[in-house]
BAVODO-878588 format. One record per atom (N, C-alpha, C, CB): residue number from 1; residue in one letter; chain; atom name; y, z, x. Coordinates in steps of 0.05 Angstrom, whole numbers, plus 32768, in hexadecimal, padded with zeros to 4 digits. Atoms other than C-alpha are relative to their C-alpha. Glycine has a CB too. Example, Ala and Ser with C-alpha at 12.3 -4.5 7.8 and 13.67 -1.06 7.14 Angstrom:
(1 a A N (7FE8 8000 8012))
(1 a A CA (7FA6 809C 80F6))
(1 a A C (8018 8000 8012))
(1 a A CB (8001 8019 7FEC))
(2 s A N (7FE8 7FFF 7FF0))
(2 s A CA (7FEB 808F 8111))
(2 s A C (8016 800E 7FF1))
(2 s A CB (8009 7FE3 8009))
This chain:
(1 m A N (8000 8002 7FF2))
(1 m A CA (7D27 8A45 7DD9))
(1 m A C (8018 8014 8013))
(1 m A CB (7FFD 7FEA 7FFC))
(2 s A N (7FDE 7FEE 8000))
(2 s A CA (7D4B 8A73 7E05))
(2 s A C (8000 7FF5 8028))
(2 s A CB (7FFD 8038 7FF6))
(3 a A N (7FF7 8005 7FF1))
(3 a A CA (7D73 8A5C 7E4C))
(3 a A C (7FEF 8011 801C))
(3 a A CB (801B 8002 7FF9))
(4 a A N (8001 7FEB 7FE8))
(4 a A CA (7D64 8A70 7E92))
(4 a A C (800C 7FF8 8014))
(4 a A CB (7FE6 8008 8009))
(5 v A N (7FEC 8001 7FF7))
(5 v A CA (7D99 8A85 7EB9))
(5 v A C (7FF9 8003 8014))
(5 v A CB (8011 800C 7FF8))
(6 r A N (8001 7FEC 7FD6))
(6 r A CA (7DA6 8AA0 7F08))
(6 r A C (801A 8014 7FFA))
(6 r A CB (800E 7FE1 802B))
(7 i A N (7FF8 7FEE 7FFA))
(7 i A CA (7DCE 8AD9 7F11))
(7 i A C (8009 7FFA 801F))
(7 i A CB (7FEE 8012 7FFA))
(8 f A N (8003 7FF0 7FE6))
(8 f A CA (7DEB 8ADA 7F59))
(8 f A C (801F 7FFD 8003))
(8 f A CB (7FEA 7FF3 801A))
(9 r A N (7FE3 7FF6 7FEE))
(9 r A CA (7E26 8AF1 7F8F))
(9 r A C (800C 7FE2 8010))
(9 r A CB (7FF4 801D 8020))
(10 p A N (7FFE 801D 7FF0))
(10 p A CA (7E45 8AA2 7FA2))
(10 p A C (8005 800C 801E))
(10 p A CB (801F 7FE9 7FF4))
(11 a A N (7FF0 7FFC 7FDF))
(11 a A CA (7E49 8AA7 7FF1))
(11 a A C (8010 7FF0 800B))
(11 a A CB (7FEF 7FFF 8016))
(12 k A N (7FE2 800B 7FF8))
(12 k A CA (7E8A 8A94 8018))
(12 k A C (7FF5 7FE8 800A))
(12 k A CB (8014 8012 8019))
(13 t A N (8000 8023 7FFC))
(13 t A CA (7E94 8A45 8022))
(13 t A C (7FFB 8005 8023))
(13 t A CB (8027 7FEA 7FF5))
(14 a A N (7FFB 7FFD 7FDE))
(14 a A CA (7E94 8A2D 8071))
(14 a A C (801F 7FFC 8007))
(14 a A CB (7FED 7FE8 8013))
(15 m A N (7FE1 8002 8003))
(15 m A CA (7EDE 8A25 805E))
(15 m A C (800D 8021 8009))
(15 m A CB (8008 7FF7 7FDC))
(16 q A N (7FFE 7FD7 8000))
(16 q A CA (7EE4 8A78 8062))
(16 q A C (8004 800C 8013))
(16 q A CB (7FE9 8012 7FFC))
(17 s A N (8001 7FEA 7FED))
(17 s A CA (7EF1 8AA4 8094))
(17 s A C (7FFC 8015 7FEC))
(17 s A CB (801B 8003 8014))
(18 g A N (8005 7FDD 8008))
(18 g A CA (7EF6 8AD9 806E))
(18 g A C (7FE9 8009 7FE3))
(18 g A CB (8025 800E 7FF3))
(19 r A N (8019 8002 8017))
(19 r A CA (7ECC 8AF5 802C))
(19 r A C (8009 7FF7 7FE6))
(19 r A CB (7FF0 801C 7FFA))
(20 a A N (7FF8 800A 8012))
(20 a A CA (7EFA 8ADA 7FF5))
(20 a A C (7FE4 7FF6 7FE8))
(20 a A CB (8011 7FEB 800C))
(21 k A N (8012 801A 801C))
(21 k A CA (7ED6 8AC9 7FAA))
(21 k A C (7FEB 800A 800E))
(21 k A CB (8003 7FD4 7FFD))
(22 t A N (8011 8003 7FFE))
(22 t A CA (7E9C 8AE4 7FC5))
(22 t A C (7FEC 8022 7FF1))
(22 t A CB (8002 7FF6 801B))
(23 h A N (800C 7FDB 800C))
(23 h A CA (7E97 8B2F 7F9E))
(23 h A C (7FFF 7FF9 7FE0))
(23 h A CB (801E 8023 8007))
(24 t A N (800E 800C 8025))
(24 t A CA (7E8D 8B06 7F5A))
(24 t A C (7FE9 8001 7FFB))
(24 t A CB (8003 7FE2 7FF6))
(25 w A N (8020 800C 8006))
(25 w A CA (7E4C 8AFF 7F39))
(25 w A C (800B 7FE8 7FE8))
(25 w A CB (7FE2 801F 7FF0))
(26 m A N (7FFD 8019 800C))
(26 m A CA (7E3A 8ABC 7F1A))
(26 m A C (7FF2 8006 7FED))
(26 m A CB (7FFA 7FE7 800F))
(27 i A N (8017 8005 800A))
(27 i A CA (7E15 8AA9 7EE5))
(27 i A C (7FF7 7FD3 8000))
(27 i A CB (8004 8012 7FDC))
(28 e A N (8002 8022 7FF9))
(28 e A CA (7DF6 8A54 7EED))
(28 e A C (7FE9 8009 7FEF))
(28 e A CB (7FFC 7FED 8024))
(29 f A N (8016 8013 800E))
(29 f A CA (7DC7 8A35 7EBE))
(29 f A C (7FEA 7FF3 8017))
(29 f A CB (8013 7FE4 7FEF))
(30 e A N (8015 800A 7FF7))
(30 e A CA (7D84 8A1F 7EDD))
(30 e A C (7FF2 7FE3 7FF5))
(30 e A CB (7FF1 8015 7FFF))
(31 p A N (8008 8021 8013))
(31 p A CA (7D73 89D4 7EDA))
(31 p A C (7FF1 8000 7FF4))
(31 p A CB (7FF7 7FE8 800B))
(32 t A N (8014 8008 800E))
(32 t A CA (7D53 89BB 7EA7))
(32 t A C (7FEA 7FEC 7FFB))
(32 t A CB (8006 8002 7FF5))
(33 g A N (8015 8017 8004))
(33 g A CA (7D44 8978 7E9D))
(33 g A C (8009 7FE9 8014))
(33 g A CB (8000 7FF4 7FDF))
(34 g A N (8004 8002 7FEA))
(34 g A CA (7D3D 8948 7ECE))
(34 g A C (8025 7FEC 8003))
(34 g A CB (7FDD 7FF1 8006))
(35 i A N (7FE9 800E 7FF8))
(35 i A CA (7D7C 8916 7EF5))
(35 i A C (7FF4 7FF1 7FF6))
(35 i A CB (800C 7FFD 8019))
(36 h A N (8011 8023 8004))
(36 h A CA (7D77 88CB 7EDC))
(36 h A C (8021 7FFD 7FFF))
(36 h A CB (7FE5 7FF3 7FDB))
(37 n A N (7FDD 8000 7FFB))
(37 n A CA (7DAF 889D 7EF0))
(37 n A C (7FFF 7FF2 7FE6))
(37 n A CB (8013 7FED 801D))
(38 d A N (7FF9 800D 8010))
(38 d A CA (7DD0 887E 7EC5))
(38 d A C (7FFF 7FD7 7FFC))
(38 d A CB (8017 800E 8002))
(39 p A N (800B 801B 8006))
(39 p A CA (7DBE 8835 7EAA))
(39 p A C (8019 7FED 8007))
(39 p A CB (7FF5 7FFE 7FE0))
(40 l A N (7FE9 8013 8000))
(40 l A CA (7E08 880E 7EB0))
(40 l A C (800E 8010 8017))
(40 l A CB (8012 7FFB 7FE0))
(41 m A N (7FDC 7FFE 7FD7))
(41 m A CA (7E35 8836 7EEC))
(41 m A C (7FE8 8008 800B))
(41 m A CB (802B 8025 8006))
(42 g A N (8017 7FFE 7FEA))
(42 g A CA (7DEC 8850 7F14))
(42 g A C (8001 801A 8002))
(42 g A CB (8003 7FF2 801E))
(43 w A N (800C 7FE7 7FF9))
(43 w A CA (7E07 8897 7F15))
(43 w A C (7FEE 801B 7FF7))
(43 w A CB (800F 8007 8004))
(44 p A N (8021 7FE6 8011))
(44 p A CA (7DD6 88DC 7F12))
(44 p A C (8018 800C 7FE7))
(44 p A CB (7FEF 802C 8021))
(45 g A N (7FFD 7FF4 801E))
(45 g A CA (7DE0 88FB 7ECA))
(45 g A C (7FE5 800A 8004))
(45 g A CB (8004 7FE9 7FE3))
(46 s A N (8015 7FFB 8014))
(46 s A CA (7DB6 892E 7E99))
(46 s A C (800D 7FFF 7FF8))
(46 s A CB (7FEF 800F 7FFA))
(47 v A N (8008 7FFC 800F))
(47 v A CA (7DAC 893C 7E63))
(47 v A C (8014 800A 7FF6))
(47 v A CB (7FED 8008 8001))
(48 g A N (7FF3 7FDF 8007))
(48 g A CA (7DCB 898C 7E59))
(48 g A C (8018 7FFD 8014))
(48 g A CB (7FE7 8020 8009))
(49 t A N (7FF0 8005 8001))
(49 t A CA (7E08 8998 7E64))
(49 t A C (8005 8021 800F))
(49 t A CB (8008 7FF2 7FE9))
(50 d A N (8000 7FE3 7FF5))
(50 d A CA (7DF9 89E3 7E86))
(50 d A C (8007 8000 800F))
(50 d A CB (7FF0 800D 8004))
(51 a A N (7FFE 8009 7FE8))
(51 a A CA (7DF7 89D3 7ECA))
(51 a A C (8024 8002 800B))
(51 a A CB (7FF2 7FE1 7FFF))
(52 q A N (7FE7 7FFA 7FF8))
(52 q A CA (7E3B 89D0 7EC9))
(52 q A C (8015 8019 7FF8))
(52 q A CB (8009 7FEB 7FF9))
(53 v A N (7FE5 7FDC 8009))
(53 v A CA (7E4B 8A17 7EA5))
(53 v A C (7FF9 8010 8014))
(53 v A CB (7FFA 801A 7FDB))
(54 k A N (7FFC 7FEA 7FE4))
(54 k A CA (7E5D 8A4F 7EDC))
(54 k A C (8011 8013 7FFA))
(54 k A CB (800C 7FF4 801C))
(55 i A N (7FF3 7FE9 8005))
(55 i A CA (7E70 8A96 7EC8))
(55 i A C (8001 8013 8006))
(55 i A CB (8001 8006 7FF4))
(56 k A N (7FFA 7FF1 7FF7))
(56 k A CA (7E8E 8AC2 7EE4))
(56 k A C (8009 8025 7FF6))
(56 k A CB (800D 7FF0 8007))
(57 f A N (8003 7FEA 8012))
(57 f A CA (7E83 8B0F 7EDE))
(57 f A C (8009 801E 8018))
(57 f A CB (7FDC 7FFE 7FF1))
(58 a A N (7FE9 7FEF 7FF4))
(58 a A CA (7EAA 8B53 7F05))
(58 a A C (7FDF 8006 800E))
(58 a A CB (801A 801B 7FEB))
(59 t A N (800C 7FEC 7FF2))
(59 t A CA (7E65 8B76 7F12))
(59 t A C (7FDE 7FEF 7FF8))
(59 t A CB (800A 8026 7FF2))
(60 k A N (801A 8001 800D))
(60 k A CA (7E1A 8B64 7F0B))
(60 k A C (7FF4 8006 7FEC))
(60 k A CB (7FF5 8008 8008))
(61 e A N (8003 7FF3 8011))
(61 e A CA (7E0B 8B8F 7ED3))
(61 e A C (800B 7FF2 7FE4))
(61 e A CB (800A 8017 8009))
(62 e A N (7FE6 8013 800A))
(62 e A CA (7E42 8B63 7EAA))
(62 e A C (7FED 7FEB 7FF8))
(62 e A CB (801B 7FF4 8019))
(63 a A N (8012 8028 8008))
(63 a A CA (7E15 8B23 7EB7))
(63 a A C (7FE1 8006 7FF7))
(63 a A CB (7FFA 7FE3 8028))
(64 l A N (8025 7FFD 8013))
(64 l A CA (7DD5 8B47 7EA0))
(64 l A C (8004 7FFB 7FE7))
(64 l A CB (7FED 8021 7FFF))
(65 a A N (7FEC 7FF8 8016))
(65 a A CA (7DFE 8B63 7E62))
(65 a A C (7FFE 7FDB 7FEE))
(65 a A CB (8029 800D 8011))
(66 y A N (8003 8017 800A))
(66 y A CA (7E0D 8B18 7E55))
(66 y A C (7FF5 7FF0 7FFD))
(66 y A CB (8008 7FF9 8003))
(67 a A N (801A 8010 7FFA))
(67 a A CA (7DD6 8AF8 7E64))
(67 a A C (7FEF 800D 7FDF))
(67 a A CB (7FEC 800B 8027))
(68 e A N (8013 7FF8 800C))
(68 e A CA (7DAB 8B1D 7E42))
(68 e A C (8009 800A 7FD4))
(68 e A CB (7FF7 801D 801A))
(69 r A N (7FE6 8001 801B))
(69 r A CA (7DE5 8B26 7DFD))
(69 r A C (7FEF 7FD8 7FF5))
(69 r A CB (8038 7FFE 8014))
(70 q A N (8002 801D 800E))
(70 q A CA (7DD6 8AD7 7DF7))
(70 q A C (7FE3 7FF7 7FFC))
(70 q A CB (800E 7FE9 8012))
(71 g A N (8011 800B 7FF7))
(71 g A CA (7D92 8ACF 7E08))
(71 g A C (7FE5 7FF9 800A))
(71 g A CB (8006 7FFF 8003))
(72 w A N (8004 8018 7FDD))
(72 w A CA (7D85 8AB8 7E47))
(72 w A C (7FF2 8017 800D))
(72 w A CB (8026 7FF4 801A))
(73 t A N (800C 7FF7 7FEA))
(73 t A CA (7D54 8AC1 7E78))
(73 t A C (8008 8007 8018))
(73 t A CB (7FF2 7FF4 8003))
(74 a A N (7FEE 8002 7FDB))
(74 a A CA (7D69 8AE3 7EBB))
(74 a A C (7FF1 8005 8008))
(74 a A CB (8017 8010 800E))
(75 s A N (8000 7FFD 7FE4))
(75 s A CA (7D62 8AE0 7F02))
(75 s A C (8009 800B 800A))
(75 s A CB (8004 7FF6 800C))
(76 v A N (7FEF 7FFF 7FF2))
(76 v A CA (7D83 8AFE 7F2D))
(76 v A C (7FFE 8005 8018))
(76 v A CB (800C 800A 7FF9))
(77 q A N (8005 8008 7FE3))
(77 q A CA (7D8E 8AF1 7F72))
(77 q A C (801B 800D 800A))
(77 q A CB (7FFD 7FDE 8007))
(78 e A N (7FF0 7FF3 7FF7))
(78 e A CA (7DA3 8B21 7F97))
(78 e A C (800C 7FFF 8021))
(78 e A CB (7FF6 8015 7FF9))
(79 p A N (7FEB 800B 7FE7))
(79 p A CA (7DD9 8B1A 7FD3))
(79 p A C (7FEF 8007 801E))
(79 p A CB (8023 8016 7FFF))
(80 a A N (8015 7FED 7FF4))
(80 a A CA (7DBD 8B1F 801D))
(80 a A C (801E 800B 800A))
(80 a A CB (7FE3 7FF5 8018))
(81 e A N (7FEA 7FF6 7FF1))
(81 e A CA (7DEC 8B4E 8042))
(81 e A C (800E 7FFE 8015))
(81 e A CB (7FFE 800E 8002))
(82 r A N (7FEE 8001 7FDD))
(82 r A CA (7E14 8B4C 807C))
(82 r A C (8006 800E 8006))
(82 r A CB (8016 7FF6 800A))
(83 v A N (8004 7FF0 7FE9))
(83 v A CA (7E04 8B6C 80B9))
(83 v A C (801A 7FFE 8013))
(83 v A CB (7FE5 7FF7 800E))
(84 f A N (7FE2 8009 7FF1))
(84 f A CA (7E4A 8B7D 80E7))
(84 f A C (7FF3 800A 800C))
(84 f A CB (801E 8006 7FFE))
(85 k A N (800D 7FED 7FDC))
(85 k A CA (7E38 8B95 8131))
(85 k A C (801F 7FFE 8008))
(85 k A CB (7FE2 7FE8 8021))
(86 p A N (7FEE 8009 7FED))
(86 p A CA (7E7D 8BA7 8149))
(86 p A C (7FF8 8003 8017))
(86 p A CB (8017 8009 7FFE))
(87 k A N (8007 8001 7FE2))
(87 k A CA (7E8A 8B98 8195))
(87 k A C (801D 8009 7FFD))
(87 k A CB (7FF4 7FE3 8014))
(88 s A N (7FDF 8003 8003))
(88 s A CA (7ED0 8B94 81AF))
(88 s A C (7FFB 7FE4 801A))
(88 s A CB (801A 8025 800D))
(89 y A N (7FFE 800D 7FE7))
(89 y A CA (7EE4 8B5F 81E5))
(89 y A C (7FF7 7FFF 8019))
(89 y A CB (800E 8001 8003))
(90 a A N (8018 7FFB 7FE6))
(90 a A CA (7EC2 8B7E 8225))
(90 a A C (7FEE 7FFD 8001))
(90 a A CB (7FFA 8012 8009))
(91 d A N (8035 8006 7FF6))
(91 d A CA (7E77 8B7A 821A))
(91 d A C (8007 7FE1 8004))
(91 d A CB (7FD6 8005 7FD3))
(92 n A N (800C 8021 7FF4))
(92 n A CA (7E8C 8B2F 8227))
(92 n A C (8000 8006 8022))
(92 n A CB (801C 7FDE 7FF6))
(93 f A N (8008 8001 7FE0))
(93 f A CA (7E94 8B45 8266))
(93 f A C (7FEC 8015 800B))
(93 f A CB (801A 8004 8011))
(94 s A N (801C 7FE9 7FF9))
(94 s A CA (7E5E 8B75 8272))
(94 s A C (7FF1 7FF9 8009))
(94 s A CB (7FF0 800D 7FF1))
(95 y A N (8010 7FFF 7FEF))
(95 y A CA (7E37 8B83 829F))
(95 y A C (7FE3 7FF2 7FF6))
(95 y A CB (8000 801A 8007))
(96 r A N (800F 7FFF 8022))
(96 r A CA (7E03 8B8A 8262))
(96 r A C (7FF2 7FE2 8001))
(96 r A CB (801B 8003 7FE0))
(97 n A N (7FFA 801E 8018))
(97 n A CA (7E0D 8B42 8250))
(97 n A C (8003 7FE6 8015))
(97 n A CB (8026 8003 7FE8))
(98 t A N (7FFD 8027 7FF3))
(98 t A CA (7E05 8B0C 8288))
(98 t A C (7FDD 8004 8009))
(98 t A CB (8021 7FF6 8029))
(99 l A N (8018 7FFF 7FF5))
(99 l A CA (7DCB 8AF9 82A3))
(99 l A C (8008 7FF9 8017))
(99 l A CB (7FEB 7FF2 7FF4))
(100 v A N (8000 8001 7FDF))
(100 v A CA (7DAC 8B03 82E8))
(100 v A C (7FF4 7FE5 8007))
(100 v A CB (7FED 801A 800F))
(101 s A N (8011 800E 7FF4))
(101 s A CA (7D8D 8ACB 8303))
(101 s A C (7FF4 8003 801D))
(101 s A CB (800A 7FED 7FFE))
(102 d A N (800A 7FF8 7FE5))
(102 d A CA (7D5C 8ACD 8343))
(102 d A C (7FFD 7FE3 800D))
(102 d A CB (7FE1 8013 7FFE))
């Protein structure tokens, strides 16, 4: 049986202003079993521990090669590239950006 994994580049968290920790690629296992409540404590849990495993790689090719060597079925999620529109502080006060009401 081959495991299904997802290869992706993580997005920045809401607590980050920069793009640190977003340049690595990660392998994460797809969820297989359902989540059940523990009868004694009532905490949610699952049978497998694969969901806790996250493996980091420098490039997408390394992650794909590793998944292939392990016999895993990999799906690659390409990141959405950030579009940067440079503008100056003076653009905040330009006549083009003001609303004219009649």
